[in-house]
N, C-alpha and C positions, 0 to 999 in steps of 0.2 A: 503494499501498499502505497510507496515514497512516493508517487508520480503523484501527481500533483493536478484538485483540479480546476479547470476552467471557467471558471466564471462568464455566462453571456448574461447581458442584459432583455434580449430579445429571442425568440423564435426564428428567425430567421436568418441568425447570425449561419445557423444548421444546416438552414433547407439546398438540399442539391448535394449534399454531400454523403445518404444514405439511401435505398433504396427503398424500405421500409420501412414505416414505423410501426410500434406496438405506444398506444397509450393507452394510462391508467383512467379512468372515470372519477370516482371516490374521490374529492379529495385533489382535484385536476381540472376535472371540465364539470362538477356538482360537488353540493353539500349534504345535497342527500334531501331536499328544497329547493336548492333556484341552482341554477346554471350560475358559471361566472362568462360572462360574455366576450372578453379579454380573451381567456383562454377558448373557446368556440370559437373567436374570427381565426386565431392563433391557426388553429388547426385547419381548419375552415382553409386558406391562404395556401400552409403547406401542403395539402390535395390539391388544387389548385394550380398550385405549381412543378403537379408531376410522383408527388411522394404517395405509396401506399399508403394509406393510412387505416388500421384494427385497430379499432378499441379492445382493450382485456380487462376486463372485470373479472374479481373475486367475488362477483354479486351471488346468491345461494339461491338463485332463478333463473329457469328456460330465456335463453338469447331473447326472446322474439321478446316476454316481459322484459325484459331489461331493454329493449332499441325502442319498445312504445312507451313507456316511461319515461326513457332521452327523448324523445321525440316531443311529449308532453312539458317538456324543461325546454326546448326549443334546438336541441341535439340532434339534428335530423338527419340523412345519408346524404347536403351537401359536407358534413364535414369526414365521410369516410367511407370506404369501400366493404368490413364486414365488421363484426361486432361477436366477440365473442363469451362465456362466461364462462366461471367457475361452477353453479349450477346443473349449466346445458355439458357441461366435461360427463360432472359424477349422470345424471340423468343418460347418455351417453350408452354409458358402459352400465350401469341397472340395466339396460335397454336388454343392450346386446350381449352381453353379459358372455365375451369373448374373455376376456383376460380370464386365468385360473382363479384368479384371490373374487372374480366377482362372480365365476362357473359355480363355486363351493356353498355361495348365500343360501341360505333358504326362500322360502316365499312372506315370508310375516315382521312386518318391518315396523318397529318404534320411531318415527318423528319426529325430532326433537328439533322444533321451529312453531312460530308463528302464525297464523291462519295466511298468512301475507304471502306465505310461503308453498302450501297447497296446491298452485301446480305442479314444483317439482311429485304429485304422487301420480300426473294426469297421464293416462296413455304405457300403463306399467306392470307387466302382470304380478301386480303384489296385493296380500293382504294387509290391511294397518292397524296397531294395535293400540290402547291406553297403554297396559300392562306389561314392563318387560319380559318380563317372569313368562310370557307369551310369543316374546316374539325373539328371530332368526340375527337380525342384526339391527344399527342404529342409524339411519340419514340425521342426520342432525345440518341443522342448515342455521340452527343461529338460539340468541333469546328472543321472548315473549314480550318483553317490557325495555322504554329507557330506562327505569329506576335500577337493572338486573345486572347482579354481580354473580361469579363465578361461583360461589358459595351461593347461591340461590341455589343452585342445580346438584346439590351436590346431595342430596337426596335418593334425585334420580343417577347419576352418578353413581351411586353405591349399588341403585339396584342392579344398570344394565354390567356394573361391574361382577357383580356376585353369581350371573347369567353369564359368564366368559360374552356378551355378546363383542359383534365386530363392528367398528364405527367408521358410518362414510363420513368424514367432512369440508360438505360442500364449500366454505370459504375459510379458508386460513388463516384471513387478517381475523387479528387480537382483540383489536377494539378502531371505533369508526368515528365520524368526529360528522354527529348530523344535524348541518341547522346549529352551528356553536357550543353540541354537547356531546361528549363522549359517550360511546354507547362499546358494550362489551359484541364481538363478535363468535361465529365458530367455533375458531378459531382457537381462544381461549377458552371453552371449556372442551374441548378435544385434548386440548394440553394439558388442559388439569386429570383426563382419563388415562393419556398416553400417559404423564407422570406418574398415577396410581398402578400402574400394572394393565391398563388398558388398550385397542392390537386397534389404531385406526389408519385407513388409506386416505391420504388427502389430494382434494382437487384442487387446482391455481394454483398463482403464483403464490412460491415462487420454485414451487415445481417443475421439473423438465418436461411432464409428459404434456404440457399445458401450451408450453412454446414448442411446440411439434407441430402443433393444431396449429397452430399462430402460424407459423411457417408455411404453413400446405394452403390458409385463407390467405395469404399475403400472394401466395405465386413462387415464392422464393427462396434460393439453395440453400444460399451462403450465410449465417446467422454476422456475421462479418459484414452486411451489408444492410440491419437492420440497428438503428436506436429507439431502446424502448425510454417512454418519457413517463413517470411515478412523484412522489411523496411519500413513498417509502421504502427505506433501506433494506431491510427484513423482507418482503415481498415485492418490490420492482426492482432491482436495484442489485438485491441479492441474485434472481431471478433470472435479466441479463447478464449477469458478470458469470453464472453459471452454467449461461448458454453462452457463448462465447458473443452475448451481442454488444453497444454501444448503450452508453444509460448517460442522461436526464436527469438530474434532481431536483424537485421541484420543491423549493424547500417552504414555500404556508402552508403546506398541506398538516399536514399529522405529526410531523414537527417542528413548526411554530415553533408552540411553546418553549419548548426547550434549546430550541436555538436563538429566542431572545428578539423576533423578526419583528420587526417596527416599521411601519409603511412602504411595507414593498423594495426597503431597502436592503440589499446582500449583508446578511450578517458576519460577528468576525471571524476570517478562517482557520484562527484556534477551536474554537467554537465546533465551528464542521469538523474541522479535525477530528477532533478531540471524542465526536458524537458517532464520525464513520469508525473510530478505531473503537467505541463500544460494541460498534454492533457490528461489527469486523466484514464492514463490505464496504467502496470506496465507488463513486462514479467516475466517469468522468469531463462529465460536465453539472454545471449548476445554475438556476435561475430563481432568484428572487419569486418570482409569481409568474405561473407561465401566462404569455403575449408573444403581439409578432414585432 
């Protein structure tokens, strides 16, 4: 991690350097409630200049549902060529069962997640139960309430562990900022489950299979032709590094408070370096906020 991060002020400075761009959604293009107009415009400009744009989201829902929510927020297909969610990746594996890990799962599922994620159940040959004792596996799409903590689910975790249920985690994120407030994600519950000895299969960033699917959707073969744009060192930057892709760190997202971000200005380089060292992941480029 000795090479310095190159700081930029606008995405235009990187336009034309890569053939494809993998763009994070939450924390980069919107906050779950409101789209970020300057960021949306920047990605649209990048597409206009010939870049292949894929939105890659760790949302635990089908890609079509994520695309519809984007459209409602003003992020339409003028901004991107394709969209892929971690939920879609999990759903496709559940449906096809080509992966040996999925082939051995039973057909009775305990769904740990809110009603808004019930689209993940559609089209699957599964029976759903409210009792972990009856289940063959867990589909984890996240918490039910904005005030929930991992501890809110400890009783469920214990019940599932007692049955040695394998867990599918459809969103590896630990937390998200929704309209300015932090909420836990499926990855936080999965992390606790794994710490206590549970078996977890993750879908989404930073895990390599989602990047293989992304490359296919972009129509590209060489990872070095792709720049990943995201706000999380743990998922966006780690995933890019592991896959041999370039990375642009958007600083006013999930790490903004730790970085001491104020008024869209670039934080102190020493603080950026310390956070990168603590996470063990370092981007090629950094930008205060995504803009053209």
